[in-house]
Each structure stands twice: as C-alpha cells, then as structure tokens.
N, C-alpha and C positions, 0 to 999 in steps of 0.2 A: 435615436436608441443609444443611451449611454452606456459606456462600458463599466461593468462593475470593477471596484478594487478588490482584488485577491490577495490574501495572505496565506502562506503554505506553512504547515506545522509538520517539521519533519524530526522525530525523536530516534536516534540511532545508536547501536551499539554493535561493533564488529560486522560491518556490512560493506567490506572492501570491494567484493566482487561486483555488486549491483549499484552501490550508491551513486556513482557518478551518471550512470545511464538514467536513474530515477530523477535526480535533480535536473540533469540536462534536458529530459523530456519535457518537464513542466515549466522550465525557466522562461520561454517566450511568453507564457499565458500568465505569468505570476507578477505581483508588483512588489512582493516582498517574501522572502523564504528564511523562516528561523530554523536553524540546524542546531540542535541541543545533542551534543554528544554525551552518552551515559558511561564512559569509561573505556573506550576502545582500546585493545592492545595489539591491533593489526594497524593497516594503512588507512582506515577510514578517513581520519582528521586530515591527514596530508592528501587525499584523494580530494576532499572537498575543498581543502585550500587552492588545490590547483585549478578549480573552476574560476576564472576571472569574471566576476559579476558582483557590482555592488548592492544587487539585490539580495545577496545571501548574507545572513548575520550567523556566524558559528560561535557556539558557547560551549563550554564543556561543565557538566553537572555529575559527580560522582554520587551514587546512592548506595546504601546498603540493604535495601529491603523492596519487596514489590510495591509496598504502599508508598515509598519514596519515588518509584519510578513513575507511579501513576500520578502523584503530586507535580511532577514536571509538566505534565499536559495541562494542569491546572494552572500552573505559573505561566505557561506560555500563553493561555488565554487573557491571564492578567497582564502580560507585556504587549498584548495585540493592541495597537492604537485604535482609537474609537472610529476613524475615519473609514476603516476597511469595511467592505460590504460581504464578503463571504470568506469563510474559512475552507481550505482544502487539506484533508488530512493525507499525509504522505509518509509511507514507511520506507526504509532504505532499501528495500526490495521490490518496489511498486513502479512500473514503467509503464508510461502512457504514450500512445500513439498521437500524432498530431491530429488526425481526422477525429479521433474520440473526444479530444479536450475540445476541438472546435464545436462539435455537437453540443456538448456539456454547456458552453459558454454561451452560444448562440441561444440555448433553452433558457438561461437564467437572465439573459438581456431581455426576452420576451415576457418572462414571468416572474418578474423581481418579488413578488410576495411569496414565492415557494420557500419553504423553509429548509427542506433538505433534498438531498439527490442521491438516489441509489443507483448502481451499474452493476453489471456482471463483472465477475473477475475470472480471468484464465489462469488457474492455478497450475503453474509449470510443472513439468515431472520429465526427469531425465536430461532435457535440454531446453532451450528456449522455443524449440520447434513443436513441442507436444504439451499437451494439459491434461489434468485429470477431467473424466466425464462430470457432468453436472449432477449426476446421481450422487456423488460422494460428498456433494455440498449439504452443510447442515443450517444454513442460515435462512429465515423466512422473512420475507417482506412483501407486503401486499398482496399475499396470498400465494407468492412465488417461495418455492423452496430451492435450494441450490447453492451455487456459487455466486452469491451476491454481496454487495457490500455499501455501507453508507460512508460516501467520502467527501460531499460537499455540505457545509452547513451556512444557513445565512444567519449571519452576525446580528441583523438590524430586527429580525422577527419573532425570535424565541427569548421570552423574558426569562432571566435567571439562570442562563447557560451556565452550566459547570460540569466538571468532572468527577466521578466517584468510582469507588471500588478499587482494589489493588490490580497491580499489572496482570495481564492474562485475562481479565474480566471486565477491565475498567470501561465505562461508557460516559456519553455525553447526556446530561439530564436537563430539564427545564427547572424554574423556580419552585414548581410543584414535587419536584422528584420523579417526574414521569420521564422515562427514556425517550429522547427526541424521536425515535423511529416510530414510536406510537401515537405521535401526533397526526392532526390530520393534514399537515402541509408537506407530507413526504410524497415524492414524486419519483417514479422510475423511467429511466432513460436508457433505450436498447442500445447500449454500447459496452464497451470493456476496457479493462486495464491488464496488463500482465502482472502477474504476482509470483514472485520466485521463492515462495516460503518454503517448497519442497526440494529445492536445489541447494548445493553447498553455497553457502554465503559469504564465508570466510575461513581460514585455516584456523581461526580461534572460535569456531562454533561452540565448543564445550563451555566456554565462558560467558554464555549468555542464556537467560532464563529460557526453559523449554524448547532450546534451539535443536539439540540433536534429535529429539523425538519427532521432528517435523520432516526430516529427510526421507523422502520416499522412492522407491523403485516401482515402476508400473508402466505397463505399455500404454502410454496415453493417446489421446487423439491428436491428429496431425493438426497444427494451427494454419489457417489459410495464410498464404505468403503476404497477402495485401493488409492483413492485419497486424502481422508483426511490427511493432514500433520500428522506424526507420533509425532511431538514435542507436540502435545495436550495431548499425554499419557505417556510421560516420567516422571522421579521422578523431582520435583521441589522443591524450598525453601517454607516454609510455608507462606511467605508472599505473594506468588503468587495465585491469585483466580483461583479455578477450573471452567473453562469455558466448561466442558464436560457434563454438566448436560443438560437433554432434556428439551424441552418447556413444561412449567405447564400445566394443564388442563386449569385454567382461561385463560392464554395467547393463548392457542389452539382454545379456543371458541371465543375469540376476533378476532384471524386470520380468523376462517371462516366467521365471521360477516363481515370482511373488505376486504376479497378477491374478493367477487362479485362487489363490486362497483369499486373496482380498475381495474378489467379486463375489465368492461364497459367502464371506462375512457379511458383505454389504447386502446380498439377498436375504440371509438369514435373519439380519436385524430389522429389515423391512416387514419380514413376516411376523 
C-alpha cells in the first residue's frame, strides 16, 4: 500500500495564538506545507519561522480585497507540484490529533479513487476544552447537517479543480464549475479536528476580515480528554502562546449570560 504524497495549503493572517499548534499537528503527515501569510501584523510570521522544518515554505502576499485573498488559494493550486496526490486544507486555527490524521490517511491509502474527505469539526468555545454543540452547525454534507467540513481533496481525480468566489464564501470547483462537495466522490470519515474560530486568535483580531464577529461566549460541551490533540501539551518555543489555560471566571459568567439567548435563538430559527 503506497503512501500518498500530501501537500498542505495554509493561508493565514494574524493567527499567532494557534498557528504553531496547527502546523506542528500536521507536520509528521505532510510532505510539503505552503504557508502564505496575507499581511500579519502580529507574531504569526516569526512563529512559523520558529518551526525548524524543510517541509514548510513560507511566503508573504499582501492583498487589498476579499477577491484577492480568494485568488491566493487559486495561486497556491497553481504552485502545487504535479507529483502530489492529495491536498489538505489547513487554516491557522485548525489543530488535528495524531489519531484523527492516522484515520484519514489510512482511509485514503485504501481508497485512492476517493475524491474528497469530510470530517467533523469541534468548534472550540471558551477554551480548548469545550466546543459548541452540533446543533449550531450550518453545513450539510451527505445528508448530515452540523459542524462538518471538507478538508482533503484528491488532486488526481477531479478534472479542472479551481477556486472561485471572494474570501468568506470561496470554494473549490471542478471544470464544470460544480462545487466539489456535490460530486459523487465525497466520503465522510467519523473523526474530527479542533477549530479555534470562536476563540481569541490574535491581539490583532480587528485587522482580519470577519474575525471579531466570530468570537463567541457560550457554555460548551466538554471535549473528551482522549480527543484533545496532544500537540497542545508538548514542549514549544517561548514565542508560542500557551493556549491550555481554562476559561476565566469573568468569561465563564459572560458565557452563562449569553448561553440562554443563543439557545433560544437556535430554537426559534429551527421552528
């Protein structure tokens, strides 16, 4: 059983709190990681540089619009060598456990004709130990609705693969402009990655499109200890922030106050 060559595309801006954990979590499983920074004003670039690996190729690309940001993903496709089999999409706040990645890679080894892989996402809230309930997820794949995401794309089986639409709604399409998640080759794997989209990701949050609106306070579900990525607890350079601190009392009180109206809103929208 041949091991597939995997390239990671990581487009970032002001992700200093989680970028080290994200890259370090996938590093043992990737053959190359393209990290393109879109104008960070925090320590993101220095933290990426602190990771001593020849697999990582860091570039800086300044943009002035949402369309230009989305175009960077298309340019990353164009710069991907033809000898790679799979593309893994990784944001600077997405952290994987070893067990989850092993499960995905074992599957694609056994099913090389699979086009895309969908997994669950644990959308963290408050701290790394809690997540939003699945009822808040708005994504639908294979009849499943909730916190799901497409993160692996087969580069050999989708003709005309390209990126379209502006940042925030951009997606991957085939040569007939059909979103790849609607093709027949999509498969769901029952595993997850941790997504810190609702946590503070940088002191420069305000300088990123849509970032401040994503911060949430909610009494989330406790994550099982055995599912929390081990990368959170390994030794790290001093420049890397410690994100293992639990929710403060002040933030917990705010979460209690905001949980009830969020639940009511969720119920009313479903009705």
